[in-house]
N, C-alpha and C positions, 0 to 999 in steps of 0.2 A: 501912191497914197498908202500910208500905213494905217491899218485899222486901230481904232482906240475904243471899240465897243466892249463892254463888259463880257467876259468869257461866258457867262451863264445866259446871256441874252441872244436869242436866235437872230441871225442877220438875214434879211431878205435879199435875194440876188436873182437877177434874170437868169443867168447861167453861171454855174460853177465849173471852172476849168481846173482839173487836177494835173499839175505839171507846168512849170514855167520855162521849159526848153523852147527852142525856136518854133516848133509846131504849135505849142500851147500859146505862145505870144502871138502868132499869126491868127489863131482862133479868136483872140480878143478883137483884132481888127475886123475879121469877117463877121463876128457877132455885132460889133459896133455899127458896121455898115447897114445892118438890119435893125438898128436901134434897140440892141440888147446889150446891157452892161454886164461885165463879167467880174466875178470875184475869183481870184486865182490862188490855189494852195500849192506849196512846194516844200519838200523836206529840207532843201538846201536853204542857206541863209542869203543867197543871192539868186537873181534870175539868170537864165541862160542854160541850165542843165549841163550836159557834157561840154558844150562850147565854152562855158565859163569854168567848170570844175576841172576839166582834163586838158584842154588844148586851146587856150584863149588866142594864141598867136598862130595857130595852125591855119594855113590857107585852104579855102574851100573853092572849088572850081565849077560846081554845077548849079549855081544859083543864077537863074535867068537874068541877063543884062549886066551881070558882074563876072567878067572873065576870071577875076580872082578877088576874094574878099577874106579878110581874117575872121576867125570865129567870133572874137570879141566884138569886132566892128559889125558883124551881122546882127548880133544881139542888140547893139546900140541902135542900129537902123530899125529893127523890129520894135524896139521900145518907143522910138520916135513915131513910128507908124501907129502904134496902139495908143499913144498918149492922149489924142483928142477924145478918146472914149472913156477916159478916167477910170481905168481898172483899179481894183483894190487888191493888193497882194497880202497874203497871209503866209509869210516865209518862215522857215525853220520849224515847220510843223507838218505832220503827216496826216492824211485822211485815214482814219481807222474805223469809222462807222458809217453805214449807209442804211437808212430806214425809209420805207414808203409810208407816207401819211395817209389818213383817211380820205383827204381831198385829192389824192393822186400826186402830190408834190413829193420831193425828196428832201429828207433831213440828213445833213452831212455833219459828222462830228470829227474834230481833229484832235491830235495828241496834246494840243495846248488847251483843251477843254472848251474850244469854241464850236458853236453850232451855226450852220448856214442852211437856209431853206430856199429851195429852188425848183423850178419846173423842168430844168434840163441840166444834165451833167455831161461834160465832155472830158473824157480821160485821155490825157496826152502825156502819159507817164513814161514814155520812152521804154527803156528796159527795166523800169522799176524805180523805187525810191533809192536814193544814194545814201550811203553811210561810209564814213572814213575807215580805212584800215589803220588802226592806231598802232604806233610802234610800241613794243613792250618795254616801256620805261617806267620805273617806279615813281609814283606820285605825279604822273603826267596830267591826271584829271584836274588837279588844283590849278593848273595853268591854262586849261582849255577855255577858249572864248576870249582870252586877252593875250597872254604871251604865246600860247600855242594855238594855231589856227590851221584848219584843213582846207579852207577856201580863202581867197584874198579879199573879196568884197570891195570895200572902198580903198582904192589904190592910194589915195592921198593920206590915209591914216598911217602909211608906212614911211612918210617923208621924214628924213633925218633919223630913222630908226636903224639899229644894228640887226640885220636879218640873217638867219641861218635857214637855208633850204635843204631838205633831205630828199634824195631821190634821183633817178637817172633817166626818167622818161620825158615825154613832151611837156607835161604840165610843169615839172620842176625846171626844165630849161627855159620854157616860155616865160615863166614868172621871174626867173633870174635875170633874163634880158630886160624885162619891163622895169623891175625894181632897181636895176643898176643905175637908172637915171633919176631915181627918187630917194632911195634909202641912203643912209650915211655909210653903210657898208653892207656887202652881200657876200656870204660864203655858201658855197654849194657842196654838200657832203654826199658822196656816193661810194659804195663799197668796191667799185671797179673804176679803172681809169677810162673806160669806154662807156658812152652814153647811148641809150635806146631812144633817140630822138631824130627829128629831121636833120639830115646832113647840113643843110644851110644854117639851121639854128645852132648846131654843135660848133660849126666853124665860127659863127659870131661869138659864141660863148668863149672859145679859146682866144679869140682876138681881144675880147674885153679883159680876160685874165692876163694876157701878155701886156696889156696897157695899164694894168694895175687897178682896174675898175671893179674887179671882183676877185674872190679867192676860191680856187679850186682845191677842195680838201678831199683828195683821193689818193689811194684807196682807204677810206675810213668808213665807219658806221657809227650810228648814235649809241652812246653808252650811258648817258645820264643827264640830269638837269639840275641846275642850281638856281636858287632864288630866295627871296624873302616874302613870306606870305604867299599871295598869288602873283607876285611880280617876278617874272623871269629875268635872270641876270646873266646866265651863261649856259652853254650847251657843251657837254663833255662828249668827245668822240674817241674811238680807239681804232688802231690799225690791226691788221691780221696777226701781228706779233704781240699784241697786247699793249703797245705803246699808246699813250693818251695825249690828247690836246684839249685845251680849254678855250672855247670860242665865246667871247663876250657877245651877248645877244639880248635884244629886247623882244624879238619875235622868233619863233620857230615855225616853219611851214613844212610839215612832213607830207610828202607826196608819194605814198606807197599804194596808190590806187584806191578805188572806192568799191565797196560791196554793193551789189544791186539785187533787189528782189521785189516782186510784186506785193509781198507782205499781205496786209489785210484785204487787198483787192480780191485775193483768191477766195475769200470767205463770203463774198456778196451774192453768190448765185449766178455769176456770169459764166457764159460758155467759154471755157479756157482750154486752149490746146497748146501744150508744150510752152507754157509760160507766156502765151499770147492770147489776146481776146478775139474771138471770132466775131466778125461784123459783116453787115450787108455792104458790099463795095459801093453801092450807089448812094447810100446815105450815112455810112459809118455807124449805123444803129446796131446796138448789141441786142441780146435776147431780153434785156430789161427795158421796159418802155421808158423813153425819156433819157436813157443813158447811151452815150455814144463813145466810141474809142477811135483815136486817130494817131498817126505817127507809127513809130516802131512797135508799139505795144499791140497795134491792130493787125489782124491777119485775115486774109481771104485768098482764094485761088488766084495766082498770077501776081500777087503783091510784090512790088519793088520797094526795097528799103532805101528810099532816097528822101532827102528833105523836101524836095519839090513834090513828091507823092504825098507826103504829110500835109503840105500846104493845100493841095487840092482836096484832101480829105477834110481839112478844117473848114473849107468853104461848103462842102457837102453837108457836114454836120450842122453848121450854122443855119443853113437853109432848112434842114429837116427839123431843127429845134424851134424855128420861128413860130409855127402854129401852136406849139406848146406854150410858149412864153406870151404870145399875142394872139390868142384864138379869135379875138374879135376883128382882127385886121386881115385883109386880103393882101398877100404879098405880090406886088407887081415888080418883077425883077427889072432892074435898070443897070446899065454899065456905069462904073465909077466915073467915066468921062462925061456921062450925062448928068448924074445926080450929085457928083462931088462927094465930099466927106460930110455926112450929116452930123448935127450936134445932138448930144444926149442931154444937154442942159446941165 
């Protein structure tokens, strides 16, 4: 559900989850099982965190009951699990303000000028807010959001498009493999002829290139952009000797990594140790009342940085948040096999 409330009007939420990675998405489910609806804020334009932004095709092996599952598939499954609880997503914006109100609630402001009021906050920010490492190309800003994108988002929007992908890591290779079945053409530009990705993925990439289904432009690097207005028409690349090629393109996907930082979170008065938030391992509670931290951003003695650890922390935080959201209700814990999936209306 995409919010359509005026930016100046505070939005009432049972729980605000900061971060839409896998642990944040599971927190939606855990809160929903306790009849608490979540609003979720993420700096990225799509849900999934690192799973979506960095390695959508990367296999994950330590999810219970899934001997192997792709990162993008895991996000799809978590979204399906959360869907009955009707979460509201505020994407492409960063939480930059946190204020305690006189009645003990939290008022949260985002970089889009939106305000949310809630009794409980769950920080699932991973290693911090993501931001793209932009290639140093003159005039790139005018194409951003249309011709130049740092995340894929809606795969269908690339159908029959001429796509140039820049980079040599997992994210570049993964999306080249995915878009080769959808786009009109795919060219992948890398400054070396060797890629820093899973060997299996690299082998598939070379097989597609040999079959003529994509173009390996190596060793080349980005040199410039051509277009009319904000419409991208071509990407210029150059080799190590200064030779240039012109690649016709509707879209450029530069995958040069993402910068990550806790940003404004560091200014909220949380107990922070080496860019991690100290929490009570039993409840994921921080030193601020009603504020919890889960996943990679949370730290306590003996912490294991595993997705399944974050999932357990999400359950603990949801149960600890329940008396804050519903102080009039006594929580009688039941297994999901007994209670099923409750409706939030």
